[in-house]
C-alpha positions as CSV (number, residue, x, y, z in Angstrom):
1,M,62.3,-92.8,113.8
2,A,59.6,-95.4,114.6
3,N,60.6,-98.9,115.5
4,N,58.5,-101.2,113.3
5,K,59.1,-104.6,114.9
6,I,58.1,-107.5,112.9
7,E,56.0,-109.9,115.1
8,Q,55.5,-112.9,112.8
9,K,57.8,-115.0,110.6
10,I,58.2,-113.8,107.0
11,L,56.8,-116.6,105.0
12,S,57.3,-115.1,101.5
13,T,58.5,-112.0,99.6
14,K,58.1,-110.5,96.1
15,V,59.7,-108.0,93.9
16,V,57.5,-105.1,92.9
17,K,58.3,-102.2,90.4
18,P,58.3,-98.9,92.0
19,E,55.4,-97.7,89.8
20,D,53.2,-100.8,90.9
21,A,54.2,-100.3,94.7
22,L,52.8,-96.6,94.5
23,K,49.5,-98.1,93.4
24,S,49.3,-100.4,96.4
25,Q,48.7,-99.4,100.0
26,E,50.9,-102.3,101.1
27,F,53.9,-100.0,100.2
28,F,53.3,-97.5,102.9
29,L,53.6,-98.4,106.5
30,P,51.6,-96.4,109.1
31,I,53.7,-93.6,110.7
32,V,53.3,-93.3,114.5
33,R,53.8,-89.7,115.7
34,P,56.2,-89.4,118.5
35,E,54.7,-88.0,121.7
36,V,57.2,-85.0,122.0
37,L,58.9,-83.2,119.0
38,T,61.2,-80.2,119.2
39,G,60.9,-77.4,116.7
40,S,61.2,-73.7,115.9
41,T,58.7,-71.0,114.9
42,Y,59.5,-68.3,112.4
43,K,57.4,-65.2,111.8
44,I,57.3,-63.5,108.3
45,K,55.3,-60.5,107.4
46,P,54.7,-60.4,103.6
47,N,54.2,-56.9,102.2
48,G,53.5,-55.6,105.8
49,G,50.2,-57.4,106.0
50,H,49.2,-60.0,108.5
51,A,52.0,-62.1,110.0
52,L,52.4,-65.8,109.0
53,Y,53.8,-68.0,111.7
54,I,55.7,-71.1,110.5
55,T,56.5,-73.9,113.0
56,I,58.7,-76.8,111.9
57,N,59.0,-79.7,114.2
58,N,61.8,-82.3,113.9
59,D,61.9,-85.9,114.7
60,E,64.2,-87.5,117.2
61,N,67.0,-87.6,114.4
62,G,66.7,-83.8,113.9
63,Q,65.0,-84.2,110.6
64,P,61.9,-82.0,109.8
65,Y,58.9,-84.0,110.5
66,E,55.9,-81.7,110.3
67,I,55.0,-78.1,109.7
68,F,52.3,-75.8,111.0
69,L,51.2,-72.5,109.4
70,N,49.1,-69.9,111.2
71,S,47.9,-66.4,110.4
72,K,45.0,-64.1,111.4
73,D,44.4,-63.5,107.6
74,M,41.3,-65.7,107.2
75,E,41.2,-65.0,103.4
76,Q,44.2,-67.1,103.2
77,F,43.1,-70.0,105.5
78,Q,42.2,-72.7,103.0
79,W,45.4,-72.6,101.1
80,I,47.4,-72.4,104.2
81,I,45.8,-75.5,105.7
82,G,46.2,-77.2,102.3
83,L,49.9,-76.3,102.0
84,M,50.5,-77.3,105.6
85,I,49.0,-80.8,105.2
86,T,50.9,-81.3,101.9
87,I,54.2,-80.4,103.2
88,S,53.8,-82.3,106.4
89,T,52.9,-85.4,104.3
90,V,55.9,-84.9,101.9
91,M,58.2,-84.6,104.8
92,K,57.6,-88.1,105.9
93,V,58.8,-89.6,102.5
94,P,62.6,-90.2,102.9
95,N,64.8,-87.9,100.9
96,S,62.0,-85.8,99.5
97,L,62.6,-82.5,101.3
98,P,65.4,-81.1,99.1
99,D,63.2,-81.5,96.0
100,L,60.0,-80.1,97.7
101,I,62.1,-77.1,98.9
102,E,63.2,-76.3,95.4
103,K,59.7,-76.6,94.0
104,L,58.4,-74.2,96.7
105,K,61.0,-71.7,96.1
106,G,60.1,-71.7,92.4
107,V,56.5,-70.5,93.1
108,H,56.0,-67.0,91.8
109,T,53.1,-64.6,92.2
110,P,52.0,-62.3,89.4
111,T,52.5,-59.3,91.6
112,G,56.2,-59.7,91.5
113,G,56.7,-60.9,95.2
114,Y,58.1,-58.8,98.1
115,W,61.4,-58.0,99.7
116,G,62.1,-59.7,103.0
117,K,65.0,-61.0,105.1
118,L,66.4,-64.5,105.5
119,L,66.6,-65.9,109.0
120,D,70.0,-64.5,109.7
121,G,68.3,-61.1,109.4
122,K,71.2,-59.7,107.6
123,K,70.5,-60.3,103.9
124,S,67.4,-58.9,102.3
125,I,66.1,-60.7,99.1
126,N,63.1,-60.7,96.8
127,F,60.9,-63.5,97.6
128,P,58.8,-64.4,94.5
129,S,55.8,-65.4,96.7
130,V,54.8,-66.3,100.2
131,V,55.0,-70.0,99.3
132,A,58.7,-69.5,97.9
133,H,59.4,-67.7,101.3
134,I,58.2,-70.8,103.1
135,G,60.6,-72.8,101.0
136,F,63.5,-70.6,101.9
137,I,62.6,-70.9,105.6
138,L,62.4,-74.8,105.2
139,E,65.8,-74.8,103.5
140,E,67.4,-72.6,106.3
141,H,65.7,-74.7,109.0
142,L,67.1,-77.8,107.4
143,K,70.6,-76.3,107.4
144,L,70.3,-75.3,111.1
145,S,68.9,-78.8,112.1
146,K,72.2,-80.3,110.7
147,N,74.4,-78.1,112.9
C-alpha cells in the first residue's frame, strides 16, 4: 500500500457527507503504482474460439490491484479494453472487489453461455458469459491470494 506522508501541519478539518465527497476530487488521493507487482495469468477459451488471457496482479499486501485482458480476437478489442480499465479502477477502491465479482458473475449472454472449467480444472460449469467467466476467475484468484 502506498505510504502517503503528510508533509505539512493540519490546520483544519471538516465533515463531509459521503454523497458530497464523491462529487469532490479532494476525496480521491492519487494512487502511485508500485514498481513491481506479482500476479498470475489465466487462459480461457470460450466456445473453442480465440483464447482470452487474464492477468491479475496483486499489490504488496496480496490484494488484486490491476487486471490485463488480451486476445487475438480484434472484434472484441474495444469491450476488452473498456472492461479491463473499469475492473482495474474499481480494484483500487477498498472493499469493492466482492461486489464487483458478483455483478460480473451475473452478466448473461442471450446465446446461453458456454461450458468450461474452474481454475482447479476439475469442475465444469456453465458460464453465462465471458464477462461472468472473468468474474469467476477473479473470485478464485482472490481466494488463492488469501492462502
